[in-house]
KEMAR-164557 format. One line per field, with one value per residue (C-alpha): residue number from 1; residue in three letters; x, z, y. Coordinates in nm, 2 decimals. Layout:
<pts>
n <- NUM	...
res <- ALA	...
c1 <- X	...
c3 <- Z	...
c2 <- Y	...
</pts>
This chain:
<pts>
n <- 1	2	3	4	5	6	7	8	9	10	11	12	13	14	15	16	17	18	19	20	21	22	23	24	25	26	27	28	29	30	31	32	33	34	35	36	37	38	39	40	41	42	43	44	45	46	47	48	49	50	51	52	53	54	55	56	57	58	59	60	61	62	63	64	65	66	67	68	69	70	71	72	73	74	75	76	77	78	79	80	81	82	83	84	85	86	87	88	89	90	91	92	93	94	95	96	97	98	99	100	101	102	103	104	105	106	107	108	109	110	111	112	113	114	115	116	117	118	119	120	121	122	123	124	125	126	127	128	129	130	131	132	133	134	135	136	137	138	139	140	141	142	143	144	145	146	147	148	149	150	151	152	153	154	155	156	157	158	159	160	161	162	163	164	165	166	167	168	169	170	171	172	173	174	175	176	177	178	179	180	181	182	183	184	185	186	187	188	189	190	191	192	193	194	195	196	197	198	199	200	201	202	203	204	205	206	207	208	209	210	211	212	213	214	215	216	217	218	219	220	221	222	223	224	225	226	227	228	229	230	231	232	233	234	235	236	237	238	239	240	241	242	243	244	245	246	247	248	249	250	251	252	253	254	255	256	257	258	259	260	261	262	263	264	265	266	267	268	269	270	271	272	273	274	275	276	277	278	279	280	281	282	283	284	285	286	287	288	289	290	291	292	293	294	295	296	297	298	299	300	301	302	303	304	305	306	307	308	309	310	311	312	313	314	315	316	317	318	319
res <- UNK	UNK	UNK	UNK	UNK	UNK	UNK	UNK	UNK	UNK	UNK	UNK	UNK	UNK	UNK	UNK	UNK	UNK	UNK	UNK	UNK	UNK	UNK	UNK	UNK	UNK	UNK	UNK	UNK	UNK	UNK	UNK	UNK	UNK	UNK	UNK	UNK	UNK	UNK	UNK	UNK	UNK	UNK	UNK	UNK	UNK	UNK	UNK	UNK	UNK	UNK	UNK	UNK	UNK	UNK	UNK	UNK	UNK	UNK	UNK	UNK	UNK	UNK	UNK	UNK	UNK	UNK	UNK	UNK	UNK	UNK	UNK	UNK	UNK	UNK	UNK	UNK	UNK	UNK	UNK	UNK	UNK	UNK	UNK	UNK	UNK	UNK	UNK	UNK	UNK	UNK	UNK	UNK	UNK	UNK	UNK	UNK	UNK	UNK	UNK	UNK	UNK	UNK	UNK	UNK	UNK	UNK	UNK	UNK	UNK	UNK	UNK	UNK	UNK	UNK	UNK	UNK	UNK	UNK	UNK	UNK	UNK	UNK	UNK	UNK	UNK	UNK	UNK	UNK	UNK	UNK	UNK	UNK	UNK	UNK	UNK	UNK	UNK	UNK	UNK	UNK	UNK	UNK	UNK	UNK	UNK	UNK	UNK	UNK	UNK	UNK	UNK	UNK	UNK	UNK	UNK	UNK	UNK	UNK	UNK	UNK	UNK	UNK	UNK	UNK	UNK	UNK	UNK	UNK	UNK	UNK	UNK	UNK	UNK	UNK	UNK	UNK	UNK	UNK	UNK	UNK	UNK	UNK	UNK	UNK	UNK	UNK	UNK	UNK	UNK	UNK	UNK	UNK	UNK	UNK	UNK	UNK	UNK	UNK	UNK	UNK	UNK	UNK	UNK	UNK	UNK	UNK	UNK	UNK	UNK	UNK	UNK	UNK	UNK	UNK	UNK	UNK	UNK	UNK	UNK	UNK	UNK	UNK	UNK	UNK	UNK	UNK	UNK	UNK	UNK	UNK	UNK	UNK	UNK	UNK	UNK	UNK	UNK	UNK	UNK	UNK	UNK	UNK	UNK	UNK	UNK	UNK	UNK	UNK	UNK	UNK	UNK	UNK	UNK	UNK	UNK	UNK	UNK	UNK	UNK	UNK	UNK	UNK	UNK	UNK	UNK	UNK	UNK	UNK	UNK	UNK	UNK	UNK	UNK	UNK	UNK	UNK	UNK	UNK	UNK	UNK	UNK	UNK	UNK	UNK	UNK	UNK	UNK	UNK	UNK	UNK	UNK	UNK	UNK	UNK	UNK	UNK	UNK	UNK	UNK	UNK	UNK	UNK	UNK	UNK	UNK	UNK	UNK	UNK	UNK	UNK	UNK	UNK	UNK	UNK	UNK	UNK	UNK	UNK
c1 <- 0.00	0.28	0.47	0.15	0.08	0.46	0.41	0.13	0.32	0.59	0.37	0.19	0.51	0.62	0.29	0.37	0.70	0.60	0.33	0.59	0.82	0.51	0.38	0.47	0.50	0.30	0.52	0.60	0.72	1.00	0.95	0.74	0.52	0.36	0.04	-0.34	-0.64	-0.66	-0.51	-0.61	-0.91	-1.11	-1.30	-1.54	-1.65	-1.80	-1.68	-1.92	-2.05	-2.35	-2.13	-2.21	-2.31	-2.57	-2.58	-2.81	-2.92	-2.97	-2.61	-2.56	-2.37	-2.01	-1.87	-1.60	-1.63	-1.30	-1.21	-0.92	-0.71	-0.50	-0.28	-0.28	-0.12	0.20	0.18	0.32	0.05	0.23	0.10	-0.23	-0.27	-0.57	-0.88	-1.21	-1.55	-1.84	-2.21	-2.56	-2.59	-2.65	-2.31	-2.50	-2.68	-2.44	-2.18	-1.92	-1.69	-1.54	-1.65	-1.31	-1.03	-0.67	-0.50	-0.15	0.09	0.20	0.09	0.35	0.28	0.37	0.75	0.93	1.14	1.34	1.11	0.78	0.61	0.57	0.22	-0.01	0.07	-0.25	-0.39	-0.68	-0.91	-1.06	-1.40	-1.54	-1.94	-2.22	-2.56	-2.77	-3.12	-3.39	-3.50	-3.88	-3.79	-3.50	-3.38	-3.12	-2.93	-2.65	-2.31	-2.10	-1.75	-1.65	-1.22	-1.02	-0.65	-0.40	-0.30	-0.05	-0.05	0.28	0.18	0.46	0.54	0.86	0.84	0.76	0.90	1.11	1.36	1.44	1.27	0.97	0.85	1.18	1.33	1.53	1.89	1.74	1.41	1.36	1.01	0.69	0.62	0.24	0.13	-0.08	0.14	0.06	0.10	0.25	0.09	0.16	-0.10	-0.38	-0.71	-0.66	-0.49	-0.38	-0.59	-0.48	-0.20	-0.20	0.13	0.10	0.34	0.18	0.42	0.76	0.94	0.59	0.46	0.11	0.04	-0.28	-0.37	-0.73	-0.71	-0.98	-1.07	-1.10	-1.23	-1.58	-1.46	-1.45	-1.18	-1.10	-0.83	-0.51	-0.67	-0.93	-0.71	-0.69	-1.03	-0.99	-1.33	-1.43	-1.74	-1.88	-1.76	-1.93	-1.68	-1.35	-1.49	-1.37	-1.02	-0.70	-0.33	-0.10	0.26	0.40	0.76	0.99	1.22	1.51	1.45	1.32	1.47	1.38	1.01	0.84	0.90	0.90	0.57	0.22	-0.09	-0.40	-0.60	-0.27	0.01	0.24	0.33	0.17	-0.18	-0.53	-0.76	-1.13	-1.23	-1.56	-1.75	-1.45	-1.21	-0.96	-0.86	-0.52	-0.37	0.01	0.21	0.57	0.84	1.15	1.35	1.54	1.67	1.98	1.93	1.81	1.76	1.45	1.50	1.27	1.23	1.00	0.72	0.58	0.28	0.19	-0.13	-0.18	-0.53	-0.75	-0.95	-1.31	-1.44	-1.69	-1.78	-2.05	-2.23	-2.54	-2.57	-2.91	-2.96	-3.16	-3.40	-3.22	-3.60
c3 <- 0.02	0.09	-0.25	-0.45	-0.25	-0.31	-0.66	-0.73	-0.55	-0.80	-1.06	-0.94	-0.88	-1.24	-1.36	-1.18	-1.27	-1.69	-1.60	-1.45	-1.72	-2.04	-1.88	-1.94	-2.29	-2.56	-2.71	-3.07	-3.32	-3.44	-3.77	-4.04	-3.93	-3.59	-3.76	-3.66	-3.79	-3.60	-3.67	-3.42	-3.15	-2.98	-2.60	-2.54	-2.17	-1.96	-1.66	-1.44	-1.07	-1.12	-1.26	-1.47	-1.78	-1.60	-1.62	-1.46	-1.74	-1.66	-1.65	-1.31	-1.42	-1.62	-1.77	-1.97	-2.25	-2.33	-2.63	-2.59	-2.90	-2.87	-3.16	-3.23	-3.56	-3.68	-3.89	-3.73	-3.66	-3.67	-3.45	-3.62	-3.84	-3.58	-3.50	-3.33	-3.45	-3.22	-3.36	-3.26	-2.98	-3.06	-3.01	-2.89	-2.64	-2.49	-2.51	-2.74	-2.87	-3.16	-3.20	-3.39	-3.21	-3.29	-3.12	-2.96	-2.97	-3.23	-3.17	-3.27	-3.40	-3.22	-3.22	-3.15	-2.81	-2.72	-2.76	-2.71	-2.86	-2.70	-2.56	-2.73	-2.73	-2.60	-2.63	-2.49	-2.71	-2.43	-2.48	-2.19	-2.20	-2.00	-2.11	-2.09	-2.15	-1.89	-1.95	-1.89	-1.75	-1.79	-2.15	-2.32	-2.55	-2.81	-2.86	-3.11	-3.14	-3.51	-3.54	-3.86	-3.89	-4.18	-4.19	-4.41	-4.47	-4.56	-4.76	-4.84	-5.03	-4.94	-5.21	-5.51	-5.84	-6.12	-6.39	-6.71	-6.96	-6.76	-7.02	-7.09	-6.98	-6.69	-6.57	-6.22	-6.08	-5.71	-5.73	-5.92	-6.10	-6.15	-5.77	-5.49	-5.28	-4.94	-4.82	-4.45	-4.39	-4.10	-3.81	-3.98	-4.07	-4.44	-4.58	-4.85	-4.83	-5.19	-5.41	-5.70	-5.96	-6.29	-6.65	-6.90	-7.16	-7.22	-7.02	-6.83	-6.48	-6.37	-5.99	-5.89	-5.55	-5.34	-5.01	-4.81	-4.52	-4.25	-3.98	-3.92	-4.02	-4.36	-4.60	-4.80	-4.98	-4.85	-4.93	-4.70	-4.41	-4.50	-4.44	-4.12	-4.02	-3.99	-4.14	-4.40	-4.78	-5.06	-5.31	-5.13	-4.99	-5.09	-5.27	-5.18	-5.29	-5.34	-5.48	-5.60	-5.60	-5.60	-5.32	-5.42	-5.76	-5.63	-5.90	-6.18	-6.04	-6.20	-6.55	-6.47	-6.29	-6.46	-6.25	-6.41	-6.32	-6.23	-6.40	-6.41	-6.05	-5.85	-5.82	-5.65	-5.70	-5.56	-5.29	-5.42	-5.15	-4.89	-5.14	-5.42	-5.68	-5.84	-6.13	-6.20	-6.47	-6.41	-6.70	-6.65	-6.99	-6.71	-6.54	-6.65	-6.40	-6.63	-6.35	-6.12	-5.77	-5.50	-5.46	-5.21	-5.38	-5.14	-5.18	-4.96	-4.94	-4.76	-4.69	-4.42	-4.18	-4.07	-3.79	-3.45	-3.13	-2.92	-2.55	-2.43	-2.18	-1.94	-1.94	-1.54	-1.48	-1.19	-1.07
c2 <- 0.03	0.24	0.12	0.20	0.53	0.65	0.59	0.82	1.11	1.04	1.08	1.39	1.55	1.49	1.61	1.96	1.99	1.94	2.20	2.46	2.39	2.48	2.80	3.16	3.27	3.02	2.76	2.75	2.52	2.72	2.70	2.94	3.20	3.22	3.22	3.26	3.41	3.75	4.08	4.37	4.28	4.48	4.54	4.78	4.88	5.16	5.28	5.48	5.57	5.32	5.02	4.72	4.94	5.18	5.56	5.78	6.05	6.46	6.53	6.41	6.08	6.19	5.81	5.70	5.49	5.23	5.06	4.83	4.74	4.42	4.31	3.94	3.90	3.96	4.32	4.59	4.87	5.24	5.50	5.65	5.36	5.19	5.45	5.38	5.52	5.52	5.44	5.37	5.68	6.04	6.22	6.53	6.36	6.18	6.50	6.31	6.56	6.36	6.02	5.90	5.87	5.76	5.50	5.71	5.43	5.21	4.82	4.59	4.25	3.92	3.83	3.49	3.49	3.24	2.93	3.15	3.42	3.76	3.90	4.09	4.48	4.70	5.03	5.19	5.49	5.69	5.87	6.10	6.11	6.23	6.18	6.54	6.45	6.36	6.04	5.96	5.59	5.36	5.23	5.00	5.20	4.99	5.13	5.01	5.06	5.00	5.01	5.01	4.95	4.89	4.55	4.32	3.91	3.76	3.44	3.20	2.91	2.74	2.46	2.60	2.40	2.57	2.48	2.67	2.39	2.32	2.06	1.93	1.64	1.70	1.49	1.49	1.59	1.64	1.82	1.81	2.10	2.00	1.97	2.12	2.34	2.44	2.81	2.95	3.23	3.53	3.60	3.81	3.78	3.73	3.42	3.24	2.86	2.68	2.70	2.49	2.50	2.35	2.34	2.64	2.55	2.49	2.80	2.91	2.82	2.88	2.94	2.96	3.13	3.16	3.36	3.45	3.68	3.46	3.75	3.86	4.17	4.35	4.42	4.78	4.94	5.06	5.42	5.37	5.46	5.86	5.90	5.90	5.78	5.40	5.41	5.17	5.30	5.08	5.24	5.11	4.81	4.47	4.58	4.46	4.50	4.23	4.16	3.85	3.76	3.47	3.53	3.40	3.61	3.94	4.15	3.93	3.89	4.17	4.11	3.73	3.70	3.86	3.79	3.83	4.17	4.34	4.49	4.24	4.12	4.42	4.57	4.61	4.37	4.27	4.07	3.90	3.65	3.74	3.54	3.66	3.43	3.50	3.31	3.42	3.29	3.30	3.29	3.09	3.20	3.39	3.09	2.94	2.63	2.31	2.08	2.12	2.30	2.42	2.80	3.01	3.23	3.50	3.69	4.01	4.13	4.49	4.64	4.82	4.59	4.71	4.49	4.62	4.54	4.65	4.65	4.77	5.11	5.13	5.48	5.51	5.80	5.97	6.06
</pts>
């Protein structure tokens, strides 16, 4: 009996030691990107004397609206490139002077640190408010905080197969040009989800990419940011800038890669039903190597992401 108890105690001690070793920062595999499907996440809260999202009317209960922004992805958002616009309430009634506020500090993306990952950085966008009208009775009010931020996704295919003469015989072949590839993506709400490589001629390779908005927000073109308000704009919605390059041949990429709908290898394309389908042809005539080899392909997507968070206030009659 004592021997069994001793064994149980040893097992429990081992489990505790393992838990302690795994504590702290998140562990990573140490390869590729950190990944994830989020960019900036937001939390909306209210600080008032009543607490519990309750505020009194008639200007007797000044309160604060706090929007906490947290960068959970891998792209750095510089100062001023994330902003919040309130909606759902009367700004005059709630004494909101400026419904749009910009983040005052940069929100750096996640980074590897040793065997783990740095904690997400946060900033708080603050509004001073006070409900001035005299309410006849208690009533709920839906408060919405729309937030927009400039972001970027880097997608990489590590094992694209190339050679100078695509359809010609090769003395050695370590890879197959006719195959589906796997894309690695930096942590963000927009991702490449499918890559297919096919021969397209004696010195032509076709790469077909599918990228998707995997978050709950909407994609806008990069030129949406200077407008200064996080409100819907159908004209600039569902647009994204993309650039496709061969990582080992950056200088030759502009002349060697032509993607449908782009100016050579770069430009703005439409996002349809939260997806982008891009067909790129690579001219391999510039290569000097007759044998097949593996090389990385990189697609960089630049955009503004618009999302929202909401809560319900209770306006209480003070009389």
